[in-house]
N, C-alpha and C positions, 0 to 999 in steps of 0.2 A: 413853337408854333407845329399844328398839325394840320394834316390835308384831309380833306373833305371832297368824295368822289361827287361829280356832277352826272345825276342821275337821268335829267331831261329836262322839257320845257315843261311849264306850269300855266294854267290859264285859270280864270275866274269865270269866263264866259261860256265856256264849254266842256263837257268831259273831256278827257286824254287819257293815253295809255301808258303805262311805266314798266319797266323790267325789274320791278321790285322783288321776284321772289330768288333772285340769283346774286347774292352778294358777290361771288367771284366775279360775274359779268361787271359788276360797277366798279372794280378795282382795275379795269381796262379803258375806263371812261375818264375823260381830262378833271382835274382838281382843281381847287382853290386853297389856298391858306387861311386859317382861322385860329385865333387864339386858342394854346391847349387846354384850357380849361371848359370850352365849348363841349358840348354834349349833343350837338348835331350828329345823325347817324348818315344824310348825305344831304345834298343841295338840290334845287331846281331853279331854272331860269325862269322869271316871270315874264310872259309874252304879252299882255294886254294890260290895260291900264284901270281894272274893275278894282284894285286896291290902292290907288294914288292918292285917296283920301287918308291912306295910313303912311304916306310916304314911300311907298312900293310903286316902283315905276318898271316898264318893260326894260329888261334887261338885267335886272337886278337879280342878285341870287338870294333866293331864300333857303334859309338854314334850317333841315326838318329833324326835329328831334322825335323820339317815340313816346315821350312822355313829357308833363308840365308839371311844375310843384306850385303853379298857381293855376285858378280857375280859368279854363279855355273861353268862358262867355266874354264876348266881344272882341275874340281875338281872331286872326287868320289861321284855319286849320287844314291839313290834307284829309279829303272825304275820299272813301272807296265805294264804289254802287257798283254792283255786277260787274267787277274786273276793272272798270273805268274809275278815273280821279278827277279831282276838282279842288282846287282852293279857292276857299270863301271864308268869310267872316263868321264865327259861330254866334248867331244872335239869341238862338235860345235852343238848349237842348234838355229833352227830357225822355223819359222811357216809353213815350207815346210817338212823339213826332220831333223832329229837328228843322229849325228855321236857320237857313244860312243866306247873308246877304253880300253884297260889295259895297263899294262908295259911289258907284258910278249911278246916278239917277235912273237912268234909262234901262237898267237890269231889274228884271223882277224879282223879289225875293223866292227864294226856292223851299219849299217845305215838303220835306220827306218823311216817310214812317222810318221810325227809329230802328224796327225789325231789319230794313232794307239796306242800312248804310253801315260804315263802320268809319271812325275818326281813327285815321291809321297815323297821323303825325300832327305835330304842333309847329307852326313857324317860331322857332325860338332866337332867331336873329336873321338880320338883312344887311348884305355886303352890296354897296353900290357899285355895280360894274357898268351903269347905264350912264354915267357921267353927272347923273343928277345929285344933288345933294339929300342926304336923308337926315 
């Protein structure tokens, strides 16, 4: 088993801040145990139900990796825009603009110019801490 530090809370409904620029600070945070083969750099705790259609519920730990061996289309990703972060589904990613959605029908799709954003991580695993079955 290996320990993954919990960097903070995650939201699909609004942008949030994360202290990702200092790995030393992460080592002071709480952690969770994951299988030793996992490539996650850190975890986030989901705080809303925008990804519940994917089986991700409030309180679940999202394991965030720096890369993905598979295409990210239709997968949840960690997006950074102007120092703020958001977890959404990468519906369409191209050099001009990117479309990000949730599974909640009341949320508007988010269309962002590619030059203004960076996909900084991919949800590579989920650990149910919420008590819901995944």
